[in-house]
C-alpha positions in Angstrom: 19.2 -10.5 -21.0 17.7 -9.4 -24.3 20.1 -11.7 -26.1 19.2 -14.8 -24.0 15.4 -14.0 -24.3 14.8 -13.3 -20.6 13.7 -9.8 -21.6 11.4 -9.0 -24.4 12.3 -6.1 -26.7 13.2 -4.9 -30.1 15.9 -2.8 -31.6 15.0 0.4 -33.4 18.1 2.0 -34.9 20.7 2.0 -32.1 18.1 1.9 -29.3 16.5 -1.1 -27.6 12.8 -0.8 -26.7 12.1 -3.1 -23.8 8.6 -4.3 -22.8 7.9 -2.9 -19.3 5.9 -5.9 -18.2 8.8 -8.1 -19.3 11.1 -5.9 -17.2 8.9 -6.2 -14.1 8.9 -10.0 -14.5 12.7 -10.1 -14.8 13.0 -8.1 -11.6 10.7 -10.5 -9.7 12.6 -13.5 -11.0 16.0 -12.3 -9.8 17.4 -14.3 -6.9 18.0 -11.8 -4.2 21.4 -11.9 -2.4 21.5 -13.2 1.1 19.2 -15.4 3.1 15.4 -15.4 2.6 13.7 -13.0 5.0 11.5 -14.3 7.8 7.8 -13.6 7.6 8.1 -11.1 10.5 10.7 -9.1 8.6 8.6 -9.1 5.4 5.6 -7.7 7.3 7.8 -5.0 9.0 9.0 -3.9 5.6 5.4 -3.6 4.3 4.4 -1.7 7.5 7.2 0.8 7.0 6.2 1.2 3.3 2.7 2.1 4.5 4.1 4.7 7.0 3.3 2.5 10.0 5.6 1.9 12.9 6.6 -1.8 13.1 7.3 -3.4 16.4 11.0 -3.9 15.8 14.3 -2.6 17.3 15.4 0.9 16.2 18.5 -0.5 14.3 16.2 -2.9 12.3 13.8 -0.1 11.5 16.8 1.9 10.2 17.8 -0.9 8.0 14.3 -1.2 6.6 14.2 2.5 5.8 17.6 2.3 4.1 16.6 -0.7 2.0 13.4 1.0 0.9 15.2 4.2 0.1 17.9 2.3 -1.9 15.8 0.0 -4.1 12.2 0.8 -3.3 9.3 -1.6 -2.8 9.6 -2.9 -6.3 13.2 -3.9 -5.8 12.4 -5.6 -2.5 9.3 -7.4 -3.7 11.2 -10.7 -4.5 12.4 -10.9 -0.9 8.9 -10.6 0.5 7.5 -13.9 -0.8 8.0 -15.6 2.5 5.4 -13.4 4.2 2.8 -16.0 3.5 2.0 -19.4 2.0 0.0 -19.1 -1.2 -2.8 -21.5 -2.0 -4.8 -21.7 -5.3 -8.4 -23.0 -5.2 -11.5 -23.5 -7.3 -14.8 -22.7 -5.6 -18.2 -23.0 -7.1 -19.3 -19.6 -8.4 -22.2 -19.5 -5.9 -19.8 -19.3 -2.9 -17.6 -16.5 -4.2 -19.6 -13.6 -2.7 -20.1 -15.4 0.6 -16.4 -16.2 0.9 -15.5 -12.6 0.0 -17.7 -11.4 2.9 -16.0 -13.7 5.4 -14.9 -11.7 8.5 -11.7 -13.8 8.8 -10.5 -12.7 5.3 -8.5 -9.6 4.5 -9.0 -8.8 0.8 -5.9 -8.1 -1.3 -4.6 -8.2 -4.8 -7.3 -7.9 -7.4 -10.0 -8.1 -4.8 -8.7 -4.9 -3.1 -7.5 -3.1 -6.3 -10.6 -1.0 -6.6 -10.3 0.1 -2.9 -6.9 1.6 -3.8 -8.1 3.1 -7.1 -6.2 0.6 -9.2 -7.8 0.2 -12.6 -8.3 -3.6 -12.5 -11.8 -5.2 -12.5 -12.1 -8.9 -11.9 -15.4 -10.7 -11.4 -16.1 -14.0 -9.6 -12.6 -14.1 -8.1 -11.3 -13.8 -4.5 -7.8 -12.9 -3.5 -7.3 -12.6 0.3 -5.2 -13.2 3.4 -6.3 -15.6 6.0 -4.8 -16.7 9.3 -3.3 -20.2 9.1 -5.5 -21.4 12.0 -8.7 -20.6 10.0 -7.6 -21.8 6.5 -8.7 -25.5 6.8 -12.1 -24.5 8.2 -12.8 -22.2 5.3 -11.6 -24.8 2.7 -13.9 -27.4 4.2 -16.9 -25.1 4.7 -16.9 -23.8 1.2 -15.8 -27.1 -0.4 -12.8 -25.5 -2.1 -10.7 -27.7 -4.4 -7.0 -27.1 -4.9 -6.5 -25.9 -8.5 -3.2 -24.4 -9.7 -4.2 -24.2 -13.4 -7.5 -22.3 -13.3 -8.2 -21.0 -9.8 -10.8 -18.5 -8.9 -9.6 -18.1 -5.3 -6.2 -17.3 -4.0 -5.7 -17.5 -0.3 -2.5 -16.4 1.3 -2.0 -18.1 4.7 -0.2 -16.2 7.4 0.9 -17.7 10.7 -1.2 -16.4 13.5 2.0 -15.3 15.4 2.8 -12.7 12.7 -0.7 -11.8 11.6 -0.3 -8.2 10.6 -3.9 -7.0 10.2 -6.0 -5.3 12.8 -9.4 -6.6 13.9 -12.2 -6.1 11.4 -9.8 -4.9 8.7 -11.3 -5.7 5.4 -8.7 -4.5 2.9 -4.9 -4.9 2.9 -2.8 -1.7 2.7 -1.6 -0.5 -0.6 2.0 -1.9 -0.3 0.6 -5.4 0.4 -1.9 -5.1 -2.5 0.9 -3.9 -4.8 3.2 -6.8 -3.9 0.4 -9.3 -4.4 -0.4 -7.8 -7.8 3.3 -8.0 -8.8 3.2 -11.7 -8.3 0.5 -12.1 -11.0 1.2 -13.9 -14.3 -0.8 -11.2 -16.1 1.3 -8.3 -17.5 -1.4 -5.7 -17.2 -1.8 -6.6 -13.5 1.9 -6.2 -12.9 1.9 -2.9 -14.7 -0.9 -1.7 -12.5 1.1 -2.7 -9.4 4.1 -0.7 -10.6 1.8 2.3 -11.2 0.4 2.0 -7.7 3.9 1.9 -6.2 5.0 4.9 -8.2 1.8 6.8 -7.2 2.0 6.1 -3.5 5.8 6.1 -2.9 
């Protein structure tokens, strides 16, 4: 991987020093073996990682514990992408605070980092989960424009049938926040996610 350039590093004597952010990114880009997991399975894994009891059969719960024990949340993160559909938007700076306060949003990623004592501070940016039946209304109400290149809003849409959050929940749990941070293009954010996983696991 070093030879082909998919990992960043340099050789010092007989030892390779590998950039940790580059390693995190390589882990995330690996194609996991087997079929992509259903959203319900993804949310069950995240619930177990947060010491919650998911509503699944005992054998399924045992498999989840085994997977987490074997490779940890960091190793399973690539298989959890199907938990939601991710949308990137630009919203006028004047709507950011109002959007962040929306009762229908559950803040995650950089918007919930401070809540979990993660050392990331981002201003004028919203990252949150929203139920799929609410998404269009929010986009229209706040005049959000899709923008992949320079978004200031990331909304992760979850089908209402598998919505994992309790009523009035404002912040996502630490495993959800960590997985969201791992999907960032920013190396410092991914390192913070890894530190959060190591601290809480």
